[in-house]
C-alpha positions as CSV (number, residue, x, y, z in Angstrom):
1,X,134.4,142.8,2.5
2,X,134.0,140.2,5.3
3,X,130.8,137.9,4.3
4,X,127.2,139.0,4.4
5,X,128.3,142.9,5.1
6,X,127.3,143.0,1.0
7,X,124.2,141.5,1.4
8,X,123.2,143.3,4.5
9,X,123.6,146.7,2.9
10,X,122.0,145.7,-0.2
11,X,118.7,144.2,1.2
12,X,115.3,145.5,0.1
13,X,117.3,147.6,-2.5
14,X,114.9,147.2,-5.9
15,X,117.3,146.6,-9.0
16,X,116.4,147.2,-13.0
17,X,115.5,144.4,-14.6
18,X,115.3,143.5,-18.3
19,X,114.6,140.0,-19.9
20,X,117.3,139.4,-21.6
21,X,119.2,138.9,-18.1
22,X,120.6,135.7,-17.0
23,X,122.5,136.0,-13.9
24,X,122.3,139.4,-11.7
25,X,122.0,140.7,-8.5
26,X,118.9,138.6,-7.4
27,X,121.5,134.9,-6.8
28,X,125.1,135.0,-5.8
29,X,127.3,134.0,-8.8
30,X,130.4,134.9,-10.2
31,X,129.2,137.5,-12.7
32,X,126.2,138.4,-15.1
33,X,125.0,137.1,-17.6
34,X,123.4,139.3,-20.1
35,X,122.0,137.6,-23.0
36,X,122.9,139.4,-26.5
37,X,121.3,137.0,-29.4
38,X,119.9,133.6,-29.1
39,X,124.0,132.8,-30.0
40,X,126.1,134.9,-27.5
41,X,126.0,136.4,-23.9
42,X,127.9,138.5,-22.9
43,X,129.7,137.8,-19.2
44,X,130.5,140.9,-16.8
45,X,133.0,140.9,-13.5
46,X,135.2,143.4,-11.7
47,X,137.5,142.3,-9.2
48,X,140.5,144.5,-7.7
49,X,142.8,144.2,-4.5
50,X,145.4,145.3,-2.1
51,X,148.9,143.7,-3.4
52,X,149.1,140.0,-1.5
53,X,153.0,140.1,-2.3
54,X,155.5,142.2,-2.3
55,X,157.3,141.9,-6.3
56,X,155.0,144.5,-8.2
57,X,155.0,142.6,-11.3
58,X,153.7,139.5,-10.0
59,X,150.8,141.1,-8.4
60,X,149.8,142.3,-11.0
61,X,150.1,139.0,-12.5
62,X,147.7,137.8,-9.8
63,X,145.3,140.4,-9.9
64,X,144.4,139.9,-13.0
65,X,144.7,136.4,-13.4
66,X,141.8,136.3,-10.2
67,X,139.7,139.0,-12.0
68,X,139.1,136.7,-15.2
69,X,139.2,133.5,-13.0
70,X,135.2,134.5,-12.5
71,X,134.6,134.3,-16.4
72,X,136.2,130.9,-16.9
73,X,133.9,129.7,-13.7
74,X,130.1,130.6,-15.7
75,X,131.9,129.0,-18.6
76,X,133.0,131.8,-20.7
77,X,136.0,132.5,-22.5
78,X,137.3,136.3,-20.9
79,X,138.0,139.0,-24.4
80,X,138.3,142.3,-23.0
81,X,139.3,144.1,-19.9
82,X,139.6,147.8,-18.0
83,X,141.8,148.5,-15.6
84,X,141.0,149.7,-12.3
85,X,144.1,151.3,-10.3
86,X,144.4,153.2,-7.0
87,X,148.4,154.9,-6.4
88,X,149.4,156.3,-3.6
89,X,151.5,158.8,-6.1
90,X,153.3,160.6,-3.4
91,X,154.5,157.8,-1.6
92,X,155.3,155.7,-4.3
93,X,157.5,155.4,-7.3
94,X,155.8,155.6,-10.8
95,X,158.3,152.5,-11.8
96,X,155.8,150.6,-9.5
97,X,153.0,150.5,-10.9
98,X,154.1,150.7,-14.7
99,X,155.5,147.0,-13.1
100,X,152.0,145.9,-11.9
101,X,150.3,147.5,-14.6
102,X,153.2,145.2,-17.6
103,X,151.9,142.0,-15.0
104,X,148.4,142.2,-15.6
105,X,149.3,142.8,-19.3
106,X,150.9,140.1,-19.4
107,X,148.4,138.2,-17.8
108,X,146.1,139.4,-20.2
109,X,148.1,138.9,-23.2
110,X,147.9,134.6,-22.4
111,X,144.5,134.5,-21.7
112,X,144.3,136.0,-25.5
113,X,142.4,139.5,-23.7
114,X,142.4,142.9,-24.7
115,X,143.1,145.3,-22.4
116,X,140.9,148.4,-23.8
117,X,140.8,151.1,-21.3
118,X,140.7,151.9,-17.2
119,X,140.5,154.0,-14.7
120,X,143.1,155.1,-12.2
121,X,143.1,157.3,-8.9
122,X,145.0,158.8,-6.4
123,X,145.1,157.0,-2.9
124,X,146.4,156.2,0.3
125,X,146.8,152.2,-0.2
126,X,148.2,150.9,-3.4
127,X,144.9,148.8,-5.6
128,X,144.9,146.9,-8.7
129,X,142.6,144.9,-10.8
130,X,140.6,144.5,-13.8
131,X,136.6,144.6,-15.3
132,X,136.6,142.0,-17.4
133,X,133.9,141.1,-19.9
134,X,134.0,137.6,-21.5
135,X,131.4,135.9,-23.9
136,X,129.3,132.3,-23.1
137,X,126.5,130.4,-25.1
138,X,123.4,131.5,-23.8
139,X,123.0,127.8,-22.6
140,X,125.5,126.8,-21.7
141,X,126.1,129.3,-19.0
142,X,127.3,127.5,-16.1
143,X,126.0,129.2,-12.3
144,X,127.0,127.7,-8.8
145,X,123.0,126.4,-8.2
146,X,123.3,124.0,-11.0
147,X,123.5,120.8,-8.6
148,X,122.0,117.0,-9.1
149,X,122.1,114.8,-6.4
150,X,125.3,112.2,-7.1
151,X,127.7,114.9,-8.7
152,X,130.6,115.1,-7.8
153,X,133.2,118.0,-7.0
154,X,136.3,118.4,-8.1
155,X,138.8,121.3,-7.0
156,X,141.8,122.0,-9.3
157,X,144.0,124.6,-7.4
158,X,145.3,123.7,-3.8
159,X,144.0,125.0,-0.6
160,X,146.0,127.2,2.1
161,X,147.2,130.5,-0.2
162,X,145.6,132.9,2.6
163,X,147.6,131.0,5.3
164,X,150.6,131.1,3.4
165,X,150.3,134.9,2.4
166,X,149.7,135.2,6.2
167,X,153.0,133.8,6.8
168,X,154.8,135.5,4.3
169,X,153.4,138.8,6.2
170,X,155.0,137.6,9.4
171,X,158.3,136.7,7.8
172,X,158.2,133.1,8.4
173,X,157.1,131.6,5.1
174,X,160.0,129.0,3.5
175,X,161.3,131.0,0.0
176,X,159.8,127.3,-1.6
177,X,156.2,128.4,-0.3
178,X,156.6,131.9,-1.3
179,X,157.9,131.1,-4.9
180,X,154.9,128.1,-5.1
181,X,152.2,130.3,-3.6
182,X,153.0,133.3,-6.2
183,X,153.0,131.0,-9.1
184,X,149.6,129.3,-8.1
185,X,148.4,132.8,-7.5
186,X,149.0,134.0,-11.1
187,X,147.9,130.7,-12.7
188,X,145.0,131.0,-14.9
189,X,142.2,128.3,-14.8
190,X,142.0,128.2,-18.4
191,X,142.9,125.0,-18.9
192,X,141.1,123.9,-16.4
193,X,137.3,125.4,-18.1
194,X,139.0,124.1,-21.0
195,X,139.0,120.5,-20.5
196,X,135.6,120.2,-18.6
197,X,134.0,121.9,-21.4
198,X,134.4,118.2,-22.8
199,X,132.3,116.7,-19.8
200,X,129.0,116.9,-18.1
201,X,129.5,119.9,-16.1
202,X,126.1,121.0,-13.9
203,X,127.5,124.2,-12.1
204,X,130.7,125.8,-11.2
205,X,132.0,128.2,-9.2
206,X,136.1,129.1,-7.8
207,X,137.5,129.5,-4.2
208,X,138.5,133.1,-3.6
209,X,137.6,135.6,-0.8
210,X,134.8,133.3,1.1
211,X,137.1,130.1,1.3
212,X,136.0,126.4,-0.2
213,X,133.3,125.9,2.9
214,X,131.9,130.0,1.5
215,X,131.7,129.4,-1.8
216,X,130.1,125.8,-1.3
217,X,127.7,127.6,1.1
218,X,127.1,129.5,-1.9
219,X,126.2,126.2,-3.6
220,X,123.4,124.6,-1.7
221,X,121.6,127.8,0.3
222,X,118.4,127.9,-0.6
223,X,118.6,125.0,-2.4
224,X,117.4,121.3,-2.1
225,X,120.6,119.7,-2.0
226,X,123.7,119.4,1.0
227,X,127.1,118.8,0.3
228,X,129.3,116.4,1.7
229,X,133.2,117.0,1.5
230,X,135.7,114.5,2.4
231,X,139.1,116.4,4.2
232,X,141.7,114.0,3.0
233,X,140.6,114.2,-0.3
234,X,140.5,118.4,-0.8
235,X,144.5,119.2,-2.1
236,X,146.2,121.4,0.8
237,X,149.7,123.4,0.1
238,X,151.9,121.4,2.8
239,X,153.0,124.2,4.1
240,X,149.9,125.8,4.7
241,X,149.4,122.9,7.4
242,X,151.9,123.7,9.1
243,X,151.6,127.3,9.6
244,X,148.0,126.8,10.3
245,X,148.5,124.5,13.2
246,X,151.4,127.4,14.4
247,X,148.1,129.8,14.4
248,X,148.7,132.0,11.1
249,X,145.5,132.1,10.0
250,X,144.2,135.5,8.4
251,X,140.9,137.1,10.3
252,X,139.3,136.1,7.0
253,X,139.1,133.0,8.3
254,X,137.8,133.6,11.1
255,X,135.4,135.8,9.2
256,X,134.4,132.7,7.0
257,X,133.1,130.3,9.5
258,X,131.8,133.2,11.8
259,X,129.2,133.7,8.5
260,X,128.7,129.1,8.0
261,X,129.6,127.1,10.6
262,X,125.5,127.4,11.1
263,X,125.5,125.5,8.4
264,X,128.5,123.0,8.8
265,X,128.3,119.4,9.9
266,X,132.1,119.0,11.0
267,X,133.2,115.0,11.8
268,X,135.6,114.6,15.3
269,X,138.0,113.3,13.6
270,X,139.1,116.4,11.0
271,X,142.0,118.2,12.6
272,X,141.6,121.9,13.8
273,X,144.4,123.4,10.9
274,X,142.4,121.3,8.4
275,X,139.1,123.1,9.7
276,X,141.0,126.8,9.1
277,X,142.2,125.7,5.6
278,X,138.8,125.0,4.6
279,X,137.6,128.7,5.7
280,X,140.8,130.1,4.8
281,X,140.3,133.1,2.1
282,X,142.0,132.4,-1.0
283,X,143.5,134.8,-3.7
284,X,142.9,132.6,-7.1
285,X,142.1,130.0,-6.5
286,X,140.9,127.1,-8.1
287,X,137.3,125.7,-9.9
288,X,134.8,123.9,-7.9
289,X,133.3,121.8,-10.9
290,X,130.2,119.9,-10.5
291,X,130.3,117.0,-12.6
292,X,127.8,113.6,-12.8
293,X,129.6,110.7,-11.0
294,X,130.0,109.0,-13.9
295,X,132.8,111.2,-15.5
296,X,134.5,112.4,-13.0
297,X,137.5,110.2,-13.0
298,X,137.7,110.5,-17.0
299,X,137.8,114.2,-15.9
300,X,140.4,114.3,-13.3
301,X,142.6,112.5,-15.4
302,X,141.8,115.1,-18.4
303,X,142.8,118.0,-16.2
304,X,146.1,116.3,-14.8
305,X,147.4,115.5,-18.3
306,X,147.1,119.6,-19.3
307,X,149.0,120.2,-15.9
308,X,146.6,120.4,-13.6
309,X,148.4,117.9,-11.1
310,X,146.3,118.6,-8.4
311,X,143.3,118.2,-9.6
312,X,141.0,115.9,-7.0
313,X,137.2,114.7,-6.2
314,X,137.1,115.9,-3.0
315,X,133.4,115.8,-2.9
316,X,129.4,114.8,-3.8
317,X,125.6,116.9,-4.0
318,X,123.8,115.2,-1.8
319,X,119.8,114.7,-1.8
320,X,119.8,115.3,2.5
321,X,120.6,116.9,4.9
322,X,119.0,120.2,2.8
323,X,121.2,123.4,3.0
324,X,123.7,121.6,4.9
325,X,127.4,120.9,4.6
326,X,129.2,117.2,6.5
327,X,133.1,117.7,6.0
328,X,134.3,114.4,7.2
């Protein structure tokens, strides 16, 4: 769904309230959080989409990793999941669905998550994903909004998956690019989430369909802060720059730009291909971690020790201009 459409559809609706609801629909965040006891809060999220790779098994892994990511972004640990399946029974062999489910199961097993059920419907278009439940201490919930001036932003995965996937659909992507992006999208954000728990992290989100700029915008909109992004520091899949320069930019990137460009000031030195990648919709992207400036270097070092080689400091939180993103 294009950015902004859901907000417009929900505008004016009155949602049920509860004193134990920590994070709900009153603000845009990665998942809902509900307090159960003084020590336990439940995280709930759901995500599903159409295939972005040809291999059914890898599609299942990617869809599962993507759905689990929201729990990690909230500072929690995923524990249970339910399958969401739409399948064209009359057009596809059931063996395809079996491979998708197997991919999802293997990724859940890697994450220590138990599949407890699900729901399937017959549909003309294949879709797969998960509804996920996780847990976190009520005092340790990470949201998008708890920024402090001077905090540094750390990104844990390179950008460009949407552009690479567009090149794949066009039959242009190299074998190396296909293999790299497939494994990247199937990689859990679990290790990054575990590492950041040892540092003074104030806020976190994961980069998905709204692109880097879209998710950064959600952090500063209706806030007292701005954010500076340092384009030369942002990790980018090398082939994505080449494909973006060729015009292989997905429609979602243009939708993201149209929705948020009024919040963004771009330095003339930023190349168009780089800007396209900053708006590029990601699938199962990395975590964007907001941490105290003094700890940013140590956090990056610890992430790299865990094998998260592309982790990098890419920006900082500003006091001015409020609700703006400055890209240099």
